[in-house]
VMD Tcl script that draws the C-alpha trace (Angstrom):
set ca {
  {-18.18 -66.88 24.46}
  {-18.39 -64.26 27.12}
  {-18.33 -61.03 25.14}
  {-19.40 -59.90 21.70}
  {-16.33 -57.79 20.98}
  {-13.56 -58.89 18.65}
  {-11.03 -59.01 21.49}
  {-13.37 -61.10 23.63}
  {-14.02 -63.58 20.86}
  {-10.31 -63.77 20.10}
  {-9.57 -64.40 23.76}
  {-12.11 -67.25 23.85}
  {-10.66 -68.85 20.71}
  {-7.14 -68.65 22.11}
  {-8.22 -70.11 25.47}
  {-10.00 -73.00 23.74}
  {-6.97 -73.70 21.57}
  {-4.62 -73.50 24.55}
  {-6.75 -75.82 26.71}
  {-7.11 -78.56 24.10}
  {-4.65 -81.43 24.66}
  {-1.83 -81.97 22.20}
  {-1.82 -85.36 20.47}
  {1.20 -87.68 20.48}
  {3.69 -87.09 17.70}
  {3.18 -90.51 16.13}
  {-0.60 -90.25 16.08}
  {-0.98 -86.63 15.03}
  {-3.02 -87.26 11.90}
  {-5.22 -89.84 13.56}
  {-6.16 -87.88 16.68}
  {-6.72 -84.37 15.38}
  {-10.41 -83.75 15.03}
  {-11.55 -81.44 12.26}
  {-13.00 -78.94 14.69}
  {-9.79 -78.86 16.75}
  {-7.75 -78.27 13.63}
  {-10.05 -75.48 12.51}
  {-9.96 -73.96 16.00}
  {-6.17 -73.91 16.03}
  {-6.00 -72.45 12.55}
  {-8.47 -69.74 13.57}
  {-6.40 -68.97 16.65}
  {-3.19 -68.66 14.65}
  {-4.85 -66.44 12.05}
  {-6.38 -64.25 14.75}
  {-3.01 -63.73 16.41}
  {-1.37 -62.95 13.08}
  {-4.11 -60.46 12.19}
  {-3.65 -58.64 15.48}
  {0.12 -58.55 15.06}
  {-0.08 -57.30 11.46}
  {-2.70 -54.63 12.14}
  {-0.78 -53.01 14.98}
  {-1.81 -49.39 15.31}
  {1.17 -47.07 15.07}
  {-0.59 -44.01 16.44}
  {2.53 -43.05 18.36}
  {4.29 -42.26 15.06}
  {1.60 -39.97 13.65}
  {3.19 -36.79 15.02}
  {6.55 -37.62 13.44}
  {5.24 -37.97 9.89}
  {6.20 -34.86 7.94}
  {3.62 -35.19 5.21}
  {3.86 -34.15 1.58}
  {6.32 -31.57 0.31}
  {3.46 -29.14 -0.24}
  {2.32 -29.50 3.39}
  {5.87 -29.02 4.69}
  {6.35 -25.94 2.51}
  {3.00 -24.51 3.58}
  {3.79 -24.96 7.28}
  {7.25 -23.43 6.89}
  {6.00 -20.34 5.07}
  {3.09 -19.84 7.54}
  {5.55 -19.91 10.44}
  {7.79 -17.35 8.73}
  {10.61 -19.66 7.70}
  {12.05 -19.87 4.19}
  {10.32 -22.15 1.75}
  {11.16 -25.83 1.50}
  {13.12 -25.56 -1.76}
  {15.45 -22.95 -0.28}
  {15.90 -24.90 2.96}
  {16.81 -28.06 1.05}
  {19.30 -26.30 -1.18}
  {21.20 -24.62 1.65}
  {24.44 -26.05 2.89}
  {24.71 -27.58 6.35}
  {25.97 -25.33 9.13}
  {29.37 -25.84 10.74}
  {29.24 -27.52 14.09}
}
mol new
graphics top color blue
foreach p $ca { graphics top sphere $p radius 0.5 }
foreach p [lrange $ca 0 end-1] q [lrange $ca 1 end] { graphics top cylinder $p $q radius 0.2 }
display resetview
């Protein structure tokens, strides 16, 4: 393994799994070595963990927060409170 980081180790596992030859379909159970099977399972789990733990930092600014936080921001900026803004009717367009 070339690096000590998680991404480096993951890259090495994926390269090893990709470079290992695939067995024939008829002899799958006979040819798969335990270490190859474990390596492939580790590679699949690593990919799934990266996909599932995707960082959605681009959405942080769009999250409105709790009702208290919204109300506090509205009143500090001089707007009406959240209860009044929710109870108003929509404007004509």
